[in-house]
C-alpha positions as a printed NumPy array, in Angstrom:
array([[117.462, 136.474, 116.197],
       [115.036, 136.816, 113.404],
       [111.401, 136.29 , 114.139],
       [109.772, 133.296, 112.431],
       [107.034, 134.123, 109.838],
       [103.535, 133.753, 111.285],
       [100.808, 131.532, 109.719],
       [ 99.35 , 132.986, 106.606],
       [ 95.595, 133.195, 106.29 ],
       [ 93.892, 130.264, 104.724],
       [ 90.426, 128.641, 104.63 ],
       [ 89.891, 125.508, 106.568],
       [ 87.495, 122.631, 105.66 ],
       [ 86.854, 119.496, 107.693],
       [ 86.011, 116.953, 104.956],
       [ 83.337, 114.435, 105.702],
       [ 83.474, 112.226, 102.601],
       [ 86.117, 111.102, 100.159],
       [ 84.058, 112.622,  97.344],
       [ 84.122, 115.992,  98.994],
       [ 87.941, 115.931,  99.205],
       [ 88.12 , 114.911,  95.418],
       [ 85.873, 117.815,  94.518],
       [ 87.806, 120.335,  96.623],
       [ 91.099, 119.247,  95.058],
       [ 89.617, 119.565,  91.588],
       [ 88.392, 123.026,  92.341],
       [ 91.459, 124.457,  94.115],
       [ 94.327, 122.455,  92.535],
       [ 97.719, 123.511,  93.917],
       [ 96.159, 126.137,  96.181],
       [ 94.774, 123.256,  98.41 ],
       [ 96.762, 121.26 , 100.953],
       [ 95.737, 118.114, 102.711],
       [ 96.166, 117.7  , 106.445],
       [ 95.985, 114.868, 108.908],
       [ 98.186, 115.465, 111.978],
       [ 99.523, 118.673, 110.642],
       [102.954, 118.203, 112.327],
       [104.688, 118.829, 108.989],
       [102.172, 120.973, 107.079],
       [101.744, 123.608, 109.821],
       [105.453, 124.016, 110.268],
       [105.871, 124.476, 106.54 ],
       [103.168, 127.051, 106.401],
       [104.585, 128.878, 109.391],
       [108.037, 128.948, 107.8  ],
       [106.715, 130.157, 104.518],
       [107.649, 127.033, 102.529],
       [104.034, 126.634, 101.362],
       [101.19 , 129.137, 101.195],
       [ 97.91 , 127.326, 100.683],
       [ 94.578, 129.125, 100.269],
       [ 92.737, 126.092, 101.43 ],
       [ 93.651, 123.373, 104.046],
       [ 91.449, 120.202, 103.865],
       [ 91.443, 118.191, 107.098],
       [ 91.2  , 114.507, 106.236],
       [ 91.211, 112.969, 109.746],
       [ 87.37 , 112.959, 110.096],
       [ 86.792, 110.773, 106.905],
       [ 85.203, 107.446, 107.724],
       [ 87.861, 104.924, 108.829],
       [ 90.715, 107.363, 108.864],
       [ 91.399, 106.938, 112.624],
       [ 90.495, 103.269, 112.788],
       [ 92.666, 100.204, 113.452],
       [ 91.062,  96.968, 112.254],
       [ 92.595,  93.409, 112.669],
       [ 91.354,  90.173, 111.373],
       [ 93.278,  86.959, 111.656],
       [ 92.801,  85.968, 107.975],
       [ 92.758,  89.459, 106.386],
       [ 95.499,  91.14 , 108.461],
       [ 95.695,  94.643, 109.716],
       [ 94.245,  97.864, 108.258],
       [ 95.403, 101.146, 109.667],
       [ 93.655, 104.401, 108.885],
       [ 95.95 , 106.972, 107.482],
       [ 95.159, 109.417, 110.322],
       [ 95.962, 106.973, 113.072],
       [ 98.52 , 108.672, 115.347],
       [101.888, 107.137, 116.326],
       [100.802, 106.814, 119.825],
       [ 97.604, 105.006, 118.851],
       [ 99.569, 102.673, 116.663],
       [102.299, 101.93 , 119.266],
       [ 99.714, 100.979, 121.879],
       [ 96.981,  99.226, 119.99 ],
       [ 96.719,  95.618, 121.41 ],
       [ 96.448,  94.041, 117.907],
       [ 99.491,  95.912, 116.628],
       [101.523,  95.154, 119.705],
       [100.467,  91.472, 119.533],
       [100.698,  90.729, 115.828],
       [102.9  ,  93.512, 114.39 ],
       [105.253,  94.574, 117.107],
       [107.865,  95.781, 114.556],
       [105.363,  98.465, 113.493],
       [104.709,  99.394, 117.074],
       [108.496,  99.674, 117.647],
       [108.878, 102.112, 114.796],
       [105.824, 104.246, 115.728],
       [107.137, 104.555, 119.309],
       [110.491, 105.795, 118.003],
       [109.048, 108.879, 116.23 ],
       [109.962, 112.242, 117.804],
       [108.557, 112.89 , 121.286],
       [105.448, 111.671, 123.092],
       [103.482, 114.917, 122.615],
       [104.322, 114.919, 118.886],
       [103.259, 111.37 , 118.577],
       [ 99.851, 112.394, 119.752],
       [ 99.442, 114.318, 116.496],
       [101.843, 112.729, 113.955],
       [100.089, 110.122, 111.815],
       [101.286, 107.051, 109.91 ],
       [ 99.677, 108.445, 106.698],
       [101.602, 111.694, 107.   ],
       [104.76 , 109.915, 107.846],
       [104.687, 107.866, 104.684],
       [103.178, 110.555, 102.382],
       [106.004, 112.988, 103.187],
       [108.272, 110.424, 101.526],
       [111.237, 111.289, 103.681],
       [114.018, 108.731, 103.337],
       [114.271, 108.743, 107.142],
       [110.484, 108.108, 107.854],
       [110.448, 105.74 , 110.725],
       [107.332, 103.712, 109.647],
       [108.637, 103.2  , 106.072],
       [111.216, 100.439, 106.585],
       [108.799,  98.277, 108.819],
       [105.966,  98.868, 106.357],
       [108.286,  97.602, 103.651],
       [109.336,  94.325, 105.29 ],
       [105.744,  93.752, 106.474],
       [104.511,  93.975, 102.836],
       [102.327,  96.936, 103.461],
       [100.014,  98.324, 100.794],
       [ 98.859, 101.942, 100.551],
       [ 95.2  , 102.539,  99.928],
       [ 94.854, 105.469,  97.573],
       [ 91.541, 107.273,  96.859],
       [ 90.916, 109.586,  93.859],
       [ 88.435, 110.481,  91.121],
       [ 88.617, 106.987,  89.748],
       [ 87.801, 105.406,  93.109],
       [ 90.121, 103.317,  95.33 ],
       [ 93.27 , 101.43 ,  94.509],
       [ 96.149,  99.764,  96.408],
       [ 99.789, 100.412,  95.84 ],
       [102.606,  98.31 ,  97.269],
       [104.892, 100.195,  99.558],
       [107.761,  99.151,  97.354],
       [106.151, 101.073,  94.503],
       [104.891, 104.094,  96.467],
       [108.049, 106.094,  96.875],
       [109.646, 107.895,  93.929],
       [112.322, 109.958,  95.596],
       [112.725, 112.302,  98.559],
       [109.414, 114.071,  99.062],
       [107.979, 112.282,  95.947],
       [105.383, 109.525,  95.719],
       [103.206, 108.025,  93.043],
       [100.215, 110.062,  94.217],
       [ 98.7  , 112.056,  91.313],
       [ 96.869, 115.402,  91.694],
       [ 93.532, 114.765,  93.281],
       [ 94.582, 111.549,  95.067],
       [ 95.131, 111.036,  98.767],
       [ 95.949, 108.113, 101.059],
       [ 93.135, 106.718, 103.23 ],
       [ 94.779, 103.597, 104.905],
       [ 97.702, 101.198, 104.976],
       [ 96.958,  97.428, 104.837],
       [ 99.273,  94.734, 106.127],
       [ 98.789,  91.036, 105.326],
       [ 99.012,  88.485, 108.175],
       [102.591,  88.153, 109.382],
       [104.442,  84.948, 108.668],
       [104.037,  82.336, 111.341],
       [106.426,  82.666, 114.282],
       [107.875,  85.885, 112.763],
       [110.036,  88.21 , 114.863],
       [111.103,  91.753, 113.974],
       [113.332,  94.473, 115.163],
       [113.527,  98.24 , 114.256],
       [116.807,  99.922, 115.002],
       [117.263, 103.664, 114.572],
       [120.38 , 105.829, 114.982],
       [119.889, 109.504, 115.686],
       [122.02 , 112.283, 117.049],
       [120.278, 111.797, 120.485],
       [118.201, 109.16 , 122.118],
       [114.772, 110.982, 121.841],
       [113.03 , 113.024, 119.262],
       [115.598, 112.992, 116.451],
       [115.274, 112.036, 112.799],
       [117.016, 108.826, 111.786],
       [120.621, 109.165, 110.516],
       [120.305, 105.448, 109.667],
       [117.484, 103.071, 110.304],
       [117.115,  99.265, 109.793],
       [114.049,  97.004, 109.914],
       [114.645,  93.268, 110.141],
       [111.855,  90.577, 109.978],
       [112.694,  86.916, 110.304],
       [110.612,  83.704, 110.297],
       [111.026,  79.998, 109.929],
       [110.61 ,  78.691, 106.503],
       [111.285,  74.993, 105.84 ],
       [111.52 ,  75.662, 102.053],
       [114.66 ,  77.883, 102.502],
       [118.005,  75.959, 102.599],
       [118.852,  77.628, 105.928],
       [115.359,  76.994, 107.339],
       [114.656,  80.671, 107.712],
       [113.767,  83.792, 105.628],
       [114.748,  87.282, 106.557],
       [113.568,  90.635, 105.163],
       [115.658,  93.719, 105.558],
       [114.88 ,  97.341, 104.805],
       [117.071, 100.343, 105.203],
       [116.082, 103.971, 105.9  ],
       [117.921, 107.313, 105.496],
       [120.686, 105.866, 103.348],
       [119.28 , 106.268,  99.884],
       [116.746, 108.534,  98.11 ],
       [113.999, 105.884,  99.045],
       [113.794, 103.028, 101.537],
       [115.744, 100.107, 100.285],
       [115.156,  96.372, 100.529],
       [118.422,  94.267, 100.412],
       [117.678,  91.253,  98.242],
       [121.345,  90.131,  98.106],
       [121.509,  89.932, 101.9  ],
       [118.084,  88.222, 102.177],
       [119.154,  85.603,  99.539],
       [122.436,  85.025, 101.432],
       [120.583,  84.442, 104.722],
       [118.103,  82.035, 103.056],
       [121.059,  79.854, 101.969],
       [123.287,  79.92 , 104.962],
       [122.658,  78.779, 108.618],
       [122.043,  81.609, 111.17 ],
       [125.213,  82.595, 112.99 ],
       [127.842,  85.272, 113.528],
       [129.65 ,  84.717, 110.165],
       [126.396,  84.505, 108.238],
       [125.082,  87.668, 109.79 ],
       [128.371,  89.559, 109.345],
       [128.281,  88.781, 105.595],
       [124.656,  89.826, 105.325],
       [125.518,  93.059, 107.114],
       [128.31 ,  93.708, 104.65 ],
       [125.905,  93.184, 101.789],
       [123.453,  95.598, 103.299],
       [126.17 ,  98.284, 103.668],
       [127.128,  97.66 , 100.061],
       [123.536,  98.321,  98.945],
       [123.302, 101.635, 100.758],
       [123.912, 104.803,  98.828],
       [124.109, 107.47 , 101.573],
       [125.107, 111.106, 101.233],
       [127.279, 113.443, 103.322],
       [125.372, 116.082, 105.155],
       [125.426, 118.126, 108.351],
       [124.124, 115.218, 110.33 ],
       [126.528, 112.444, 109.298],
       [129.058, 111.473, 106.646],
       [128.313, 108.831, 104.009],
       [130.998, 106.638, 105.331],
       [129.629, 106.804, 108.796],
       [126.143, 105.945, 107.645],
       [127.363, 102.955, 105.631],
       [129.294, 101.714, 108.672],
       [126.218, 102.072, 110.84 ],
       [124.099, 100.143, 108.382],
       [126.537,  97.202, 108.876],
       [126.355,  97.56 , 112.667],
       [122.572,  97.931, 112.862],
       [121.912,  95.209, 110.407],
       [124.065,  92.754, 112.35 ],
       [122.438,  93.765, 115.647],
       [118.947,  93.388, 114.204],
       [119.708,  89.928, 112.749],
       [121.156,  88.812, 116.054],
       [118.159,  90.071, 118.033],
       [115.612,  88.487, 115.643],
       [117.453,  85.159, 115.418],
       [117.323,  84.914, 119.248],
       [113.527,  84.948, 119.224],
       [112.503,  83.033, 116.121],
       [111.086,  79.475, 116.723],
       [112.717,  76.435, 115.14 ],
       [111.824,  75.944, 111.451],
       [108.646,  74.081, 110.696],
       [109.354,  70.399, 110.149],
       [112.823,  70.492, 111.916],
       [113.832,  67.764, 114.196]])
């Protein structure tokens, strides 16, 4: 068995202000790497995939490890909040349980003590567990750079596997979620090769809520992970669900539309055909589970 490469030498800086990060990135360029939990970066350094001269630790910046909830404004999650923090925070569990479900599905308990939501999203992996729920919850990424702060909708953040809209010198400080629709219910379903600690082969996030303006009395949002270069919403299925009453036939057709929207690949973990079939199965399961817990539409008899 070949020995793994060791960690190369690098300088380490614990950044204290966003301005300090911007300055360090401007000075060091591609030789600098940003770190929050380090669960991905340190492995890549160990394996020789990257060789930074400087690692800038972001998790001590103001607000990076905070979770703030206000009824009118919604939820703000610091980018360095760990998965275990997210999965157990009372406001997240009470008002955004879909996000808590996804965070709790990441890897193993010890790894969730280090892995962060910001790192999970910034890696831009198609199988990132927090991406589909963030999509259906209308999350917005807070980006800081030399020009100050801006927000980017999660739908516009990913550009491809490992690629985001982040420009050199920019970094993520938080993710913001608006208040969830009244009486909403969500379900995150993930298929891996084992029950614990595996990356998603397929993942599906479903959010449903009463809406008297929809012909069916309900709206659903569906996002798919690990079956395309980026996380997918499924507008055709969502439109179908808005116009047809909840039930087995409606959900089966919506699941077919979700499977048709997927563009999975064959790899060592699963075939494209299997992934597409599992999109259909998980979407149907998610819709059934959500429908069982949604309250009656507003204004209904």
